[in-house]
C-alpha positions in Angstrom: -6.1 18.9 -6.6 -4.5 17.8 -3.2 -4.3 21.5 -1.9 -8.2 21.7 -2.4 -8.9 18.8 -0.1 -11.2 19.9 3.0 -8.7 17.7 5.0 -4.9 16.9 4.3 -5.6 13.2 4.8 -5.2 10.7 2.2 -6.2 6.9 2.6 -3.4 4.8 1.5 -4.4 2.6 -1.5 -3.8 -0.7 0.1 -4.4 -3.7 -2.1 -5.5 -7.2 -1.0 -9.1 -6.2 -0.7 -8.3 -3.8 2.1 -9.4 -0.6 0.5 -13.3 -1.5 -0.1 -15.4 1.1 -1.9 -17.3 1.7 1.3 -14.1 2.6 3.1 -12.7 4.8 0.2 -16.1 6.6 0.1 -16.2 7.1 3.8 -12.8 8.8 3.7 -13.9 11.0 0.8 -17.1 12.0 2.7 -15.2 12.8 5.7 -13.1 15.4 3.8 -10.2 13.2 2.9 -9.0 11.5 -0.3 -9.9 7.9 -0.4 -7.8 5.5 -2.6 -8.8 2.2 -4.2 -5.9 -0.3 -4.3 -6.3 -2.2 -7.6 -3.0 -4.1 -7.8 -5.0 -7.5 -7.5 -7.9 -6.5 -9.5 -8.8 -7.8 -12.9 -10.1 -5.1 -15.1 -13.8 -6.3 -14.5 -13.3 -5.9 -10.8 -11.9 -2.4 -11.3 -15.1 -1.6 -13.2 -17.3 -2.9 -10.4 -15.4 -1.2 -7.5 -15.0 2.4 -9.2 -18.7 2.4 -10.1 -19.6 1.6 -6.4 -17.2 4.4 -5.3 -19.1 6.9 -7.7 -22.4 5.7 -6.4 -21.4 6.3 -2.8 -19.5 9.6 -3.1 -19.3 12.5 -5.5 -16.0 13.5 -4.0 -12.6 13.0 -5.8 -11.0 9.6 -5.2 -7.9 7.8 -6.3 -7.1 4.6 -8.1 -3.8 2.8 -7.5 -1.9 0.2 -9.5 1.3 -1.5 -9.2 3.6 -0.9 -12.2 4.9 -4.2 -13.3 6.6 -5.7 -16.5 4.4 -7.9 -18.5 4.3 -11.4 -17.0 6.8 -14.0 -18.1 6.9 -17.7 -17.4 8.9 -18.1 -14.2 11.8 -20.5 -14.0 10.3 -24.1 -13.3 13.2 -25.1 -11.3 12.9 -22.1 -9.0 9.2 -22.7 -8.5 9.8 -26.4 -7.8 12.3 -25.6 -5.2 10.1 -23.2 -3.2 7.1 -25.5 -3.8 9.0 -28.4 -1.9 9.7 -25.9 1.0 6.1 -25.1 1.2 4.6 -28.6 1.0 5.1 -29.2 4.8 3.2 -26.0 5.5 0.6 -26.7 3.2 0.0 -30.2 4.9 0.0 -28.5 8.3 -2.9 -26.1 7.2 -4.8 -29.1 5.7 -3.9 -28.2 2.0 -3.0 -30.8 -0.6 0.6 -31.3 -0.1 1.0 -33.4 -3.2 -0.9 -30.6 -5.5 1.2 -29.1 -8.4 2.2 -25.5 -8.2 0.1 -22.8 -9.6 0.5 -21.6 -13.2 -1.1 -18.2 -13.0 0.7 -15.3 -11.3 -0.7 -11.9 -10.9 -2.7 -9.6 -13.4 -1.7 -8.0 -16.5 -0.6 -4.4 -15.8 -1.1 -3.5 -19.6 -4.8 -4.7 -19.3 -5.2 -2.8 -15.8 -3.6 0.3 -17.3 -6.0 0.3 -20.2 -9.1 0.1 -17.9 -7.6 2.7 -15.7 -7.6 5.2 -18.6 -11.0 4.3 -19.6 -12.4 4.8 -16.1 -10.5 8.1 -15.9 -10.8 8.4 -12.1 -10.0 12.0 -10.8 -6.6 10.6 -9.5 -4.4 7.8 -10.6 -1.4 6.8 -8.4 1.2 4.2 -8.9 3.6 2.0 -6.8 6.5 -0.4 -7.5 7.9 1.4 -10.6 7.5 4.3 -13.0 5.3 4.5 -15.9 6.1 5.5 -19.5 5.8 8.9 -20.9 3.1 7.7 -23.3 1.2 6.2 -20.4 1.5 9.7 -18.5 0.2 11.5 -21.6 -2.7 9.1 -21.8 -3.8 9.6 -18.1 -3.4 13.4 -18.6 -5.5 13.2 -21.7 -8.2 11.5 -19.6 -8.2 14.3 -17.0 -6.4 12.2 -14.4 -4.3 13.9 -11.7 -1.2 11.4 -11.4 0.6 10.5 -8.2 3.9 8.5 -8.2 5.5 6.8 -5.1 9.1 7.5 -4.4 11.4 6.1 -1.4 14.3 8.6 -2.4 14.8 12.1 -3.8 16.2 10.4 -7.1 12.9 8.5 -7.6 10.9 11.6 -6.6 12.7 13.6 -9.2 12.2 10.8 -11.8 8.6 11.1 -11.4 8.4 15.0 -11.6 10.6 14.8 -14.8 8.1 12.6 -16.4 5.3 15.0 -15.6 3.7 13.5 -12.4 1.4 16.1 -10.8 2.6 14.9 -7.2 4.8 12.4 -5.4 4.1 10.3 -2.5 7.3 10.0 -0.3 7.2 6.7 1.4 9.2 6.3 4.5 10.5 3.1 5.7 8.0 3.0 8.4 5.3 2.4 6.2 3.3 -0.9 6.1 3.0 -3.1 3.1 5.2 -3.1 -0.1 8.1 -0.8 -0.5 7.8 1.5 -3.5 11.4 1.4 -4.4 12.3 1.1 -8.1 15.9 2.8 -8.7 17.7 1.2 -6.0 18.2 -2.0 -4.1 15.4 -1.7 -1.4 18.0 -1.7 1.6 19.5 1.6 0.1 16.2 3.3 0.1 15.1 2.8 3.7 14.9 6.5 4.5 12.6 7.4 7.6 9.7 9.6 6.9 11.0 12.4 8.9 14.4 12.3 6.7 12.9 11.7 3.5 9.9 14.1 3.3 11.8 17.5 3.8 14.4 16.2 1.2 11.9 15.4 -1.4 9.9 18.7 -0.7 13.0 20.8 -1.2 14.0 19.0 -4.4 10.5 19.1 -6.0 8.3 21.9 -7.6 5.2 19.7 -7.2 3.2 18.7 -4.2 4.5 15.9 -1.8 2.4 13.4 0.4 4.2 12.0 3.5 3.6 8.4 4.1 5.2 5.9 6.5 4.3 5.6 10.3 1.8 8.3 10.4 -1.2 7.0 12.6 -2.8 10.1 14.4 -3.3 14.0 14.1 0.3 14.7 15.6 1.7 12.6 12.8 -0.3 14.6 10.2 0.6 18.0 11.8 4.4 16.8 11.7 4.1 15.9 8.0 2.7 19.4 7.1 5.4 20.9 9.3 7.9 19.3 7.1 6.5 20.8 3.9 4.1 17.7 2.8 0.7 19.1 1.3 -0.9 16.1 2.8 -0.2 12.8 4.9 -1.0 9.4 3.5 -2.0 7.0 6.1 -2.8 3.1 5.9 -2.3 1.3 8.9 -4.7 3.4 11.1 -7.7 2.2 8.6 -6.9 -1.5 8.6 -8.9 -2.0 11.6 -11.8 0.3 10.2 -15.2 -1.3 10.2 -15.4 -1.0 6.4 -11.8 -2.3 5.7 -12.0 -5.7 3.8 -9.2 -7.5 5.5 -9.7 -10.7 7.3 -10.7 -11.1 10.9 -7.5 -12.9 11.6 -5.4 -10.0 10.3 -7.5 -7.4 12.1 -7.2 -9.5 15.5 -3.5 -9.7 14.9 -2.9 -6.1 14.5 -5.0 -5.5 17.8 -2.5 -7.7 19.6 0.6 -5.9 18.1 3.1 -4.0 20.0 6.0 -1.6 18.9 8.8 -3.6 17.4 6.4 -6.3 16.1 6.8 -5.4 12.2 9.6 -6.7 9.7 10.5 -5.9 6.1 10.8 -9.2 4.1 10.3 -10.5 0.6 9.3 -14.1 1.7 5.4 -13.5 1.3 5.3 -12.0 -2.3 8.7 -11.9 -3.6 9.0 -8.1 -3.0 9.9 -6.4 0.3 7.0 -5.4 2.4 6.6 -4.6 6.0 4.1 -6.5 8.1 3.7 -8.3 11.3 6.5 -10.7 12.1 5.1 -14.5 11.7 6.3 -18.1 11.8 5.9 -18.2 7.9 8.6 -15.4 7.7 10.8 -17.1 10.2 10.5 -20.3 8.3 11.2 -18.9 5.0 13.7 -15.9 5.7 16.7 -18.3 5.3 15.7 -18.6 1.6 14.7 -15.0 1.1 17.5 -14.3 -1.4 16.7 -17.3 -3.7 12.9 -16.9 -3.8 11.1 -16.0 -7.0 10.2 -12.3 -7.4 6.7 -10.8 -7.4 4.1 -11.8 -8.2 5.3 -15.6 -8.5 6.2 -15.9 -4.8 2.9 -14.1 -4.0 1.1 -16.9 -6.1 3.0 -19.7 -4.3 2.1 -18.7 -0.9 -1.6 -17.4 -1.7 -3.3 -20.8 -0.5 -1.3 -20.8 2.5 -2.1 -17.4 3.6 -5.7 -17.8 2.7 -6.0 -21.1 4.6 -4.4 -19.7 7.5 -6.5 -16.5 7.7 -9.8 -18.9 7.4 -8.4 -21.0 10.3 -7.6 -17.9 12.4 -3.9 -18.8 12.3 -1.9 -15.6 12.2 1.4 -17.3 12.0 1.0 -18.1 8.3 -0.7 -14.9 7.0 0.9 -11.6 5.4 -0.4 -9.2 8.0 1.1 -6.0 6.4 1.3 -3.1 8.9 3.4 0.0 9.6 5.8 0.5 12.5 3.1 2.4 14.7 0.5 -0.3 14.3 0.2 -0.5 18.2 -1.8 2.9 17.9 -4.6 1.3 15.7 -8.2 0.9 17.0 -11.2 -0.8 15.9 -13.6 1.8 14.9 -15.6 3.1 11.8 -13.8 5.1 9.2 -15.7 8.1 10.1 -14.8 7.8 13.7 -11.1 7.4 12.6 -11.3 10.5 10.6 -12.9 12.5 13.4 -10.1 11.2 15.8 -7.5 12.3 13.3 -9.0 15.9 13.0 -9.2 16.2 16.7 -5.7 15.1 17.0 -4.4 17.6 14.4 -6.4 20.5 16.4 -4.7 19.5 19.7 -1.3 19.0 18.3 -1.5 22.4 16.7 -2.6 24.0 19.8 0.4 22.5 21.7 2.8 24.1 19.2 4.8 26.8 20.8 7.5 28.9 19.0 10.8 29.0 21.2 11.6 32.4 22.6 
């Protein structure tokens, strides 16, 4: 499947409304693989967006989910403690500081997975964890090509043993959530250049390279390391078709190298994004915050209100380490620029005598 793509370029399955059907379809139509991030989707929204992608393109596309345990009632004391810390920030943004904390956190992975199998996209990909053997069999039975995310060789081997058709090796430079599931995340912060060749050598199945790849040079480097294709996310965040907020896009446009951090304060799970005032305020409490998706729900109104007000200090602006290379243009223009960069990088390659 991956080796039959016209171009070895995969749109990362970014959630939070980033990978809209028009963006996914535009990447597919340009010869890459578009991916729809459905981690935040209700099953009905999955139906709607997949139908729209199929209307816009006849090419293969991917649908991604976060692998999560079934939702449990969070510790009320932990929720109350964080809510008290957040009250002054809520007041500053004009939110009701006296409001009670939310009671619903995240989506049901079981319901999302059931709908994924019913929709039977050409490719299904997963982040955060690893699915069961029965779930893998259900996807293969529906005709899906399955890609698992790994941040270490051990995680990549676990996906291969389960029967995955390919693995995405996510380097530490990648924007958004870390896909780590077998280790404490700090023990799986391998850079892309170090991780990809080790995963390629350990596996029999194709490998995608992800993390810090922003142009044609990076794609050629990934292929030289043995990857079948490169997965890019941050380069598409400022695409015309991308669904993130204006506040987020503008913040990306101002970013410089060194402006990203990995933190769990926004959602309860480590993720890389632009450094913000919200991170600096909450980082002292990082080790005691609730896990994903509880912390995600507790900060949701703050992040939404800040984005609406144009205040980038209180949003979660996911971005990879090479964010300063991003441009605001259409997805088709981005794809054309990536291809041109690949050709130029290839032409510059000269074997030493």
